[in-house]
MDTraj code that builds the backbone (N, CA, C; nanometers):
import mdtraj as md
import numpy as np

residues = "MET THR SER ASN LYS ARG ILE ASN LYS GLY LEU HIS ARG ILE THR ASP GLN SER SER ARG TYR GLY GLY PHE THR LEU LEU GLU LEU LEU ILE VAL ILE PHE ILE SER THR VAL LEU LEU SER ILE SER ALA VAL PHE LEU ALA ASN TYR VAL PRO SER THR ARG LEU TYR ALA THR ALA ARG ASP LEU SER ALA THR ILE ARG HIS ALA LYS ALA LEU ALA GLN ILE ASN GLY GLN SER GLN ALA VAL LYS ILE ASN LEU ASP SER ARG GLN TYR GLY MET GLU GLY ARG ARG ILE LYS GLU ILE PRO SER ASP VAL TYR ILE LYS ILE SER ASP PRO PHE TYR GLY ASP VAL GLU GLN GLY GLN TYR THR ILE VAL ALA TYR ASP SER GLY ALA VAL SER GLY CYS THR VAL VAL LEU TRP ASN ARG LYS LYS THR LEU SER ILE GLN THR ASP PRO VAL VAL GLY ALA VAL VAL VAL LYS".split()
xyz = np.array([
    [7.0479, -6.0279, -7.7693],
    [6.9367, -6.0154, -7.8646],
    [6.8131, -6.1016, -7.7524],
    [6.8371, -6.2159, -7.7031],
    [6.6957, -6.2578, -7.6270],
    [6.7151, -6.2139, -7.5142],
    [6.8078, -6.1384, -7.4162],
    [6.8575, -6.0840, -7.3285],
    [6.7480, -5.9243, -7.3372],
    [6.7660, -5.8795, -7.4786],
    [6.7162, -5.7585, -7.5288],
    [6.5596, -5.7899, -7.5048],
    [6.5059, -5.9305, -7.5277],
    [6.3629, -5.9197, -7.5800],
    [6.2936, -5.9450, -7.4637],
    [6.3971, -6.0504, -7.2951],
    [6.3554, -6.0331, -7.1610],
    [6.3125, -5.9056, -7.1058],
    [6.4158, -5.8357, -7.1821],
    [6.4192, -5.6991, -7.0662],
    [6.2725, -5.6509, -7.1115],
    [6.2304, -5.6364, -7.2374],
    [6.1670, -5.5458, -7.3099],
    [6.0007, -5.6228, -7.2227],
    [6.0174, -5.7333, -7.1928],
    [5.9045, -5.8301, -7.1663],
    [5.8877, -5.7989, -7.0084],
    [5.9787, -5.7865, -6.9271],
    [5.9566, -5.7399, -6.8085],
    [5.9230, -5.6102, -6.7983],
    [5.9520, -5.5148, -6.8641],
    [5.9267, -5.3956, -6.8541],
    [5.7855, -5.3483, -6.9090],
    [5.7538, -5.4486, -6.9996],
    [5.5999, -5.4220, -7.0432],
    [5.4742, -5.5033, -6.9200],
    [5.5275, -5.5699, -6.8599],
    [5.4801, -5.6672, -6.7479],
    [5.4525, -5.5249, -6.6448],
    [5.5818, -5.4096, -6.5660],
    [5.5780, -5.3548, -6.5116],
    [5.4736, -5.2058, -6.5487],
    [5.4873, -5.1861, -6.6875],
    [5.3433, -5.0642, -6.6831],
    [5.2639, -5.1142, -6.7118],
    [5.2040, -5.2540, -6.7259],
    [5.0896, -5.3182, -6.7308],
    [5.0015, -5.2735, -6.5514],
    [5.1308, -5.3486, -6.4741],
    [5.0722, -5.3245, -6.3340],
    [5.0747, -5.1963, -6.2902],
    [5.1862, -5.1252, -6.3511],
    [5.1378, -4.9709, -6.2814],
    [5.0093, -4.8663, -6.3279],
    [4.9768, -4.9281, -6.4328],
    [4.8328, -4.8279, -6.5254],
    [4.7102, -4.8887, -6.4523],
    [4.7270, -5.0101, -6.4099],
    [4.5883, -5.0800, -6.3595],
    [4.5620, -5.0480, -6.1829],
    [4.6994, -4.9745, -6.1325],
    [4.6970, -4.9445, -6.0530],
    [4.7419, -4.7714, -6.0080],
    [4.7615, -4.7126, -6.0980],
    [4.7839, -4.6007, -6.1048],
    [4.6619, -4.4628, -6.0339],
    [4.7090, -4.3640, -6.0234],
    [4.6168, -4.2136, -5.9848],
    [4.6041, -4.2650, -5.8172],
    [4.4485, -4.2167, -5.8023],
    [4.4463, -4.1774, -5.5922],
    [4.3302, -4.2587, -5.6278],
    [4.3322, -4.2938, -5.4789],
    [4.1402, -4.3121, -5.4421],
    [4.0662, -4.2180, -5.4304],
    [3.9423, -4.2104, -5.4343],
    [3.8366, -4.1169, -5.4045],
    [3.8654, -4.1282, -5.2497],
    [3.8838, -4.2230, -5.1602],
    [3.8879, -4.1926, -5.0377],
    [4.0104, -4.1443, -5.0170],
    [4.1248, -4.1051, -5.0666],
    [4.2507, -4.0399, -5.0542],
    [4.1771, -3.8698, -5.1143],
    [4.1353, -3.8337, -5.1831],
    [4.1132, -3.7371, -5.2396],
    [4.0289, -3.6895, -5.1317],
    [3.9368, -3.7327, -5.0672],
    [3.8617, -3.6804, -5.0027],
    [3.9244, -3.6273, -4.8820],
    [4.0078, -3.7089, -4.8548],
    [4.0825, -3.6896, -4.7095],
    [4.2049, -3.5868, -4.7286],
    [4.1909, -3.5463, -4.8831],
    [4.3354, -3.3902, -4.9098],
    [4.2355, -3.3216, -4.9151],
    [4.1099, -3.2951, -4.9473],
    [3.9940, -3.2040, -4.9516],
    [3.9680, -3.1327, -4.8076],
    [3.9183, -3.2397, -4.7695],
    [3.8687, -3.2269, -4.5715],
    [3.9875, -3.1600, -4.5185],
    [4.1573, -3.2102, -4.5399],
    [4.2612, -3.1293, -4.4473],
    [4.2917, -2.9892, -4.5119],
    [4.2967, -2.9903, -4.6274],
    [4.2927, -2.8535, -4.6751],
    [4.2062, -2.7689, -4.6212],
    [4.0655, -2.8068, -4.6317],
    [3.9439, -2.7057, -4.6158],
    [3.9571, -2.6689, -4.4564],
    [4.0232, -2.7740, -4.3451],
    [3.9901, -2.7196, -4.2214],
    [4.1324, -2.6342, -4.2103],
    [4.2705, -2.6441, -4.2502],
    [4.3661, -2.5530, -4.2735],
    [4.3152, -2.4222, -4.3073],
    [4.2321, -2.4240, -4.4415],
    [4.1973, -2.2671, -4.4980],
    [4.0930, -2.1920, -4.3604],
    [4.0392, -2.3100, -4.3373],
    [3.8855, -2.2394, -4.2257],
    [3.9881, -2.1410, -4.1050],
    [4.1043, -2.2296, -4.0634],
    [4.1813, -2.1874, -3.9334],
    [4.2646, -2.0720, -3.9614],
    [4.2837, -2.0750, -4.0992],
    [4.3551, -1.9888, -4.1241],
    [4.2767, -1.8149, -4.1795],
    [4.1562, -1.8336, -4.1947],
    [4.0831, -1.7242, -4.2339],
    [4.0605, -1.6438, -4.0828],
    [4.0389, -1.7504, -3.9820],
    [3.9319, -1.7013, -3.8889],
    [4.0176, -1.5982, -3.8141],
    [4.1773, -1.6765, -3.8520],
    [4.3367, -1.5607, -3.7551],
    [4.2991, -1.4623, -3.8635],
    [4.3433, -1.4476, -3.9715],
    [4.3199, -1.3611, -4.0275],
    [4.2451, -1.2241, -4.0393],
    [4.1008, -1.3056, -4.0179],
    [3.9977, -1.2202, -3.9748],
    [4.0564, -1.1645, -3.8517],
    [4.1333, -1.2183, -3.7898],
    [4.1075, -1.1462, -3.6008],
    [4.2704, -1.0671, -3.6613],
    [4.3614, -1.0720, -3.7189],
    [4.4850, -0.9999, -3.7349],
    [4.4573, -0.8479, -3.7838],
    [4.3594, -0.8380, -3.8919],
    [4.3399, -0.7379, -4.0143],
    [4.3283, -0.6194, -3.9159],
    [4.1615, -0.6222, -3.8112],
    [4.1400, -0.4965, -3.7392],
    [4.2678, -0.4292, -3.6280],
    [4.2971, -0.5280, -3.6110],
    [4.4388, -0.4817, -3.4863],
    [4.5706, -0.4520, -3.6034],
    [4.6132, -0.4795, -3.7063],
    [4.6880, -0.4614, -3.8105],
    [4.6262, -0.2897, -3.7707],
    [4.4808, -0.2649, -3.8752],
    [4.4361, -0.1242, -3.8777],
    [4.4941, -0.0543, -3.7571],
    [4.4876, -0.0880, -3.6146],
    [4.4591, -0.0147, -3.4917],
    [4.6090, 0.0371, -3.5003],
    [4.7024, -0.0491, -3.4887],
    [4.8447, -0.0086, -3.4974],
    [4.9216, 0.1193, -3.5848],
    [4.8636, 0.0618, -3.7277],
    [4.9284, 0.1446, -3.7776],
    [4.8294, 0.2490, -3.7702],
    [4.7125, 0.3025, -3.7418],
    [4.7108, 0.4215, -3.7472],
    [4.7527, 0.5179, -3.6062],
    [4.8063, 0.4112, -3.4754],
    [4.8499, 0.4787, -3.3879],
    [4.9796, 0.5137, -3.3814],
    [5.1073, 0.4746, -3.4981],
    [5.1957, 0.4609, -3.5734],
    [5.1783, 0.5761, -3.6298],
    [5.0875, 0.5691, -3.7346],
    [5.0672, 0.7081, -3.8290],
    [5.0347, 0.8034, -3.7651],
    [4.9773, 0.8095, -3.6778],
    [4.9489, 0.9605, -3.5561],
    [5.0832, 1.0011, -3.4852],
    [5.1658, 0.9198, -3.4388],
    [5.2155, 0.9702, -3.3722],
    [5.3250, 0.9686, -3.4125],
    [5.3588, 0.9599, -3.5947],
    [5.4723, 1.0018, -3.6853],
    [5.4375, 1.1309, -3.6967],
    [5.3250, 1.2000, -3.7471],
    [5.2654, 1.2814, -3.7565],
    [5.3035, 1.4213, -3.6770],
    [5.2918, 1.3326, -3.5555],
    [5.2815, 1.3999, -3.4253],
    [5.4359, 1.4674, -3.4054],
    [5.5372, 1.3921, -3.4137],
    [5.6734, 1.3771, -3.4626],
    [5.7068, 1.4488, -3.5697],
    [5.7081, 1.4559, -3.6657],
    [5.6964, 1.5238, -3.7746],
    [5.7157, 1.6688, -3.8100],
    [5.5478, 1.6840, -3.6685],
    [5.5379, 1.8225, -3.7124],
    [5.6484, 1.9076, -3.5936],
    [5.7028, 1.7850, -3.4980],
    [5.8140, 1.8463, -3.4160],
    [5.9305, 1.9039, -3.4868],
    [5.9583, 1.7993, -3.5229],
    [6.0949, 1.8094, -3.6064],
    [6.0895, 1.9560, -3.7225],
    [5.9484, 1.9609, -3.7975],
    [5.8892, 2.0884, -3.8638],
    [5.9183, 2.2145, -3.7249],
    [5.8807, 2.1923, -3.6406],
    [5.8736, 2.3211, -3.5524],
    [5.9951, 2.3678, -3.5261],
    [6.0776, 2.2741, -3.5054],
    [6.2225, 2.2764, -3.4602],
    [6.3591, 2.3266, -3.5690],
    [6.2859, 2.2504, -3.7309],
    [6.3742, 2.3188, -3.8405],
    [6.3448, 2.4928, -3.8551],
    [6.2189, 2.4721, -3.9125],
    [6.1762, 2.6189, -3.9525],
    [6.1360, 2.7336, -3.8319],
    [6.1856, 2.6858, -3.6947],
    [6.1682, 2.7636, -3.6351],
    [5.9929, 2.8357, -3.5683],
    [5.9207, 2.7361, -3.6179],
    [5.8061, 2.8079, -3.6163],
    [5.6711, 2.7085, -3.5851],
    [5.5852, 2.7688, -3.4935],
    [5.5129, 2.6130, -3.4138],
    [5.4175, 2.5295, -3.5689],
    [5.4162, 2.4306, -3.5242],
    [5.3474, 2.3745, -3.6468],
    [5.2140, 2.2931, -3.5247],
    [5.1176, 2.2660, -3.6635],
    [4.9614, 2.2204, -3.5620],
    [4.9394, 2.1001, -3.5971],
    [4.8946, 2.0404, -3.5629],
    [4.8429, 1.8946, -3.6027],
    [4.6681, 1.8713, -3.5568],
    [4.6378, 1.8829, -3.6351],
    [4.4688, 1.9097, -3.6189],
    [4.3905, 1.7409, -3.6326],
    [4.3232, 1.7305, -3.5109],
    [4.1896, 1.5959, -3.5330],
    [4.1221, 1.6299, -3.5435],
    [4.0353, 1.5926, -3.6853],
    [3.8969, 1.6376, -3.6539],
    [3.8116, 1.4696, -3.6178],
    [3.7639, 1.4814, -3.4840],
    [3.7028, 1.3530, -3.4612],
    [3.5496, 1.3277, -3.4921],
    [3.5192, 1.4740, -3.5513],
    [3.3630, 1.4249, -3.6414],
    [3.3710, 1.3526, -3.7731],
    [3.4811, 1.4260, -3.8756],
    [3.5297, 1.3596, -3.9837],
    [3.6449, 1.2399, -3.9892],
    [3.6824, 1.1936, -3.8853],
    [3.7264, 1.1295, -3.8260],
    [3.8880, 1.1413, -3.9247],
    [3.9465, 1.2228, -3.9433],
    [4.0434, 1.2887, -4.0129],
    [4.1411, 1.3685, -3.9285],
    [4.2616, 1.3469, -3.9541],
    [4.3754, 1.4363, -3.8597],
    [4.5056, 1.4467, -4.0140],
    [4.5557, 1.5296, -3.9623],
    [4.6881, 1.5789, -4.0755],
    [4.7566, 1.7155, -3.9872],
    [4.8776, 1.7737, -4.0473],
    [4.9068, 1.9147, -3.9997],
    [4.8516, 2.0029, -4.1005],
    [4.8555, 2.1242, -4.0661],
    [4.8147, 2.2480, -4.1588],
    [4.8763, 2.2365, -4.2866],
    [4.8456, 2.2262, -4.3846],
    [4.9002, 2.2249, -4.5211],
    [5.0161, 2.1261, -4.5507],
    [4.9434, 1.9968, -4.5462],
    [4.9558, 1.8811, -4.5741],
    [4.8459, 1.7995, -4.5924],
    [4.8724, 1.6366, -4.6174],
    [4.8133, 1.5582, -4.6478],
    [4.6934, 1.5292, -4.5162],
    [4.5795, 1.5066, -4.5830],
    [4.5025, 1.4525, -4.4724],
    [4.4320, 1.3031, -4.4573],
    [4.4838, 1.2483, -4.3373],
    [4.4707, 1.1058, -4.3561],
    [4.3277, 1.0501, -4.3044],
    [4.2359, 0.9564, -4.3374],
    [4.1202, 0.9002, -4.2463],
    [4.1934, 0.7774, -4.1177],
    [4.1119, 0.8500, -4.0300],
    [4.1348, 0.7239, -3.9241],
    [4.0099, 0.6052, -3.9696],
    [4.0533, 0.4918, -3.9529],
    [3.9486, 0.3529, -4.0127],
    [3.8261, 0.3970, -3.9307],
    [3.7105, 0.2993, -4.0209],
    [3.6269, 0.3196, -3.9418],
    [3.5723, 0.1941, -3.8056],
    [3.6705, 0.1267, -3.8199],
    [3.6452, 0.0620, -3.7071],
    [3.7849, 0.0655, -3.5781],
    [3.8510, 0.1579, -3.6407],
    [3.9317, 0.2303, -3.5034],
    [3.8211, 0.3288, -3.4616],
    [3.8479, 0.3686, -3.2944],
    [3.7331, 0.4874, -3.2345],
    [3.8529, 0.5214, -3.1712],
    [3.8579, 0.6514, -3.1442],
    [3.9263, 0.7903, -3.0676],
    [3.8829, 0.8441, -3.0048],
    [3.9446, 0.8607, -2.8947],
    [3.9445, 1.0137, -2.8151],
    [4.0884, 1.0857, -2.7634],
    [4.0144, 1.2310, -2.6806],
    [4.1510, 1.2461, -2.7103],
    [4.1680, 1.3159, -2.5448],
    [4.2282, 1.2792, -2.4444],
    [4.2534, 1.3289, -2.2581],
    [4.3065, 1.4105, -2.2886],
    [4.2381, 1.5626, -2.2436],
    [4.3505, 1.6974, -2.2708],
    [4.3229, 1.7335, -2.0860],
    [4.4624, 1.7729, -1.9895],
    [4.4454, 1.7824, -1.8773],
    [4.3898, 1.9437, -1.8746],
    [4.3411, 2.0230, -1.9396],
    [4.2425, 2.0916, -1.9087],
    [4.1084, 2.0865, -1.9625],
    [4.0892, 2.0262, -2.0811],
    [3.9364, 2.0188, -2.1089],
    [3.9075, 1.8765, -2.0531],
    [3.9722, 1.8107, -2.0076],
    [3.8951, 1.6393, -2.0185],
    [3.9109, 1.5622, -2.1098],
    [3.7913, 1.4741, -2.1489],
    [3.8069, 1.4126, -2.2369],
    [3.7250, 1.5006, -2.3582],
    [3.7678, 1.4591, -2.4988],
    [3.7539, 1.5031, -2.5982],
    [3.6706, 1.4131, -2.6684],
    [3.5414, 1.3817, -2.7324],
    [3.5226, 1.3237, -2.7805],
    [3.4435, 1.3585, -2.9040],
    [3.4545, 1.4913, -2.9644],
    [3.3927, 1.5635, -3.0933],
    [3.4733, 1.6943, -3.1355],
    [3.4181, 1.7224, -3.2149],
    [3.4975, 1.8097, -3.2387],
    [3.6211, 1.8314, -3.3545],
    [3.6959, 1.9190, -3.3045],
    [3.8494, 1.9214, -3.3238],
    [3.9456, 1.9914, -3.2665],
    [4.0255, 1.9222, -3.2628],
    [4.1336, 1.9110, -3.1362],
    [4.2590, 1.9293, -3.2162],
    [4.3351, 2.0148, -3.1208],
    [4.4868, 2.0916, -3.1878],
    [4.5864, 2.0196, -3.0929],
    [4.7031, 1.9739, -3.1916],
    [4.8347, 1.9533, -3.1214],
    [4.9510, 2.0377, -3.1793],
    [5.0131, 2.1027, -3.0623],
    [5.0860, 2.1936, -3.1221],
    [5.2129, 2.1563, -3.0687],
    [5.2978, 2.1195, -3.2046],
    [5.4166, 2.1504, -3.2008],
    [5.5531, 2.2929, -3.2112],
    [5.5852, 2.3043, -3.0407],
    [5.6149, 2.4822, -3.0508],
    [5.8338, 2.4315, -3.1476],
    [5.8421, 2.5551, -3.1398],
    [5.9839, 2.5630, -3.2257],
    [6.1144, 2.5006, -3.0670],
    [6.0566, 2.4693, -2.9745],
    [6.1456, 2.4516, -2.8545],
    [6.1498, 2.3522, -2.8435],
    [6.0891, 2.2527, -2.9228],
    [6.0961, 2.1531, -2.9048],
    [5.9767, 2.0747, -2.7959],
    [5.8519, 2.1582, -2.7605],
    [5.7864, 2.0918, -2.6757],
    [5.6306, 2.0683, -2.7504],
    [5.5399, 2.0093, -2.7131],
    [5.4538, 1.9560, -2.7683],
    [5.3056, 1.9577, -2.6241],
    [5.2293, 2.0411, -2.7072],
    [5.1254, 2.0417, -2.6385],
    [5.0677, 1.8914, -2.5640],
    [5.0336, 1.8871, -2.4131],
    [5.0102, 1.7526, -2.3655],
    [4.8969, 1.7085, -2.3255],
    [4.8746, 1.5622, -2.3588],
    [4.7862, 1.5166, -2.4209],
    [4.7644, 1.4120, -2.4433],
    [4.6771, 1.2933, -2.4304],
    [4.7047, 1.2141, -2.4540],
    [4.5853, 1.0768, -2.5660],
    [4.5975, 1.0653, -2.6521],
    [4.5465, 1.0833, -2.7724],
    [4.4964, 0.9577, -2.7483],
    [4.3721, 0.8461, -2.7665],
    [4.3304, 0.7351, -2.7240],
    [4.2830, 0.6655, -2.8407],
    [4.3227, 0.5433, -2.8580],
    [4.2920, 0.4633, -2.9842],
    [4.2437, 0.3508, -2.9569],
    [4.1260, 0.2720, -3.0110],
    [4.0938, 0.1482, -2.9803],
    [4.0241, 0.0656, -3.0524],
    [3.9707, -0.0654, -3.0637],
    [3.9357, -0.1455, -3.1349],
    [3.8016, -0.2222, -3.0335],
    [3.7747, -0.3781, -3.0445],
    [3.7238, -0.3904, -3.0198],
    [3.7874, -0.5150, -2.9343],
    [3.8892, -0.5191, -2.9266],
    [4.0000, -0.6029, -2.9000],
    [4.1045, -0.5667, -2.8570],
    [4.1107, -0.3773, -2.8506],
    [4.2950, -0.3528, -2.7771],
    [4.2867, -0.2209, -2.8283],
    [4.2909, -0.1076, -2.6872],
    [4.3016, -0.0263, -2.6972],
    [4.4501, 0.0081, -2.6972],
    [4.5054, 0.1631, -2.7453],
    [4.6456, 0.2229, -2.7273],
    [4.6534, 0.3598, -2.6665],
    [4.7299, 0.4352, -2.6554],
    [4.7354, 0.5575, -2.6107],
    [4.8671, 0.6140, -2.6680],
    [4.8617, 0.7716, -2.7180],
    [4.9676, 0.7925, -2.7589],
    [4.9730, 0.9029, -2.6748],
    [5.0698, 0.9265, -2.5947],
    [5.0888, 1.0372, -2.4868],
    [5.1888, 1.1146, -2.5336],
    [5.2001, 1.2657, -2.5284],
    [5.2566, 1.3600, -2.5665],
    [5.2732, 1.4279, -2.4250],
    [5.4321, 1.4056, -2.4071],
    [5.4474, 1.4956, -2.2771],
    [5.5228, 1.6911, -2.2916],
    [5.4609, 1.7217, -2.2418],
    [5.4715, 1.8996, -2.3158],
    [5.6068, 2.0021, -2.2500],
    [5.6528, 1.9441, -2.1275],
    [5.7967, 1.9595, -2.1085],
    [5.8985, 1.8794, -2.2269],
    [5.9028, 1.8074, -2.2358],
    [6.0699, 1.7075, -2.2822],
    [5.9690, 1.7400, -2.4938],
    [5.8490, 1.6895, -2.4789],
    [5.8111, 1.6950, -2.6252],
    [5.8117, 1.5261, -2.7231],
    [5.8146, 1.4985, -2.5671],
    [5.7963, 1.2781, -2.6030],
    [5.6802, 1.2747, -2.6815],
    [5.6786, 1.1855, -2.7584],
    [5.5503, 1.1224, -2.7923],
    [5.5901, 0.9568, -2.7912],
    [5.4934, 0.9255, -2.6658],
    [5.5164, 0.7701, -2.7158],
    [5.3870, 0.6984, -2.7353],
    [5.3715, 0.5873, -2.7857],
    [5.2253, 0.4971, -2.8262],
    [5.2747, 0.4046, -2.6940],
    [5.1558, 0.3620, -2.6089],
    [5.1382, 0.2656, -2.5208],
    [5.0203, 0.1712, -2.5577],
])
top = md.Topology()
chain = top.add_chain()
for i, resn in enumerate(residues, 1):
    res = top.add_residue(resn, chain, resSeq=i)
    for name in ("N", "CA", "C"):
        top.add_atom(name, md.element.get_by_symbol(name[0]), res)
traj = md.Trajectory(xyz[None], top)
């Protein structure tokens, strides 16, 4: 019994000491808040630069996929398909399919071998049933990056560079 009393007294002393020194000091809290603020500001700057590039890459991938889809449909159906790019309203899509928007921070122009640079109006890329695609280069850019979608009129390849 006496050993139990000693153990209880020892535990009582330990809990008294820990309750007196428990918790965080104001200095420790300020340091943690400062470090987390610095990390959040760095990540915010990184994300702010990352999002516009992502929209540019997504637009280039989607436009090239639309041209490839038109090529595949032309070959399957044995009938030419057209991808229309409206530079004024900033939209593109295949005839009779969903029209997609070009983001406001992505700029576009088309270099045609016969007409030169086209920066306004409507431009049509035709996919033929033979697998060929009308030749042009679609240039997409934002503040930091430029991408181009090149179509090969002979082979019908669509390449994003």
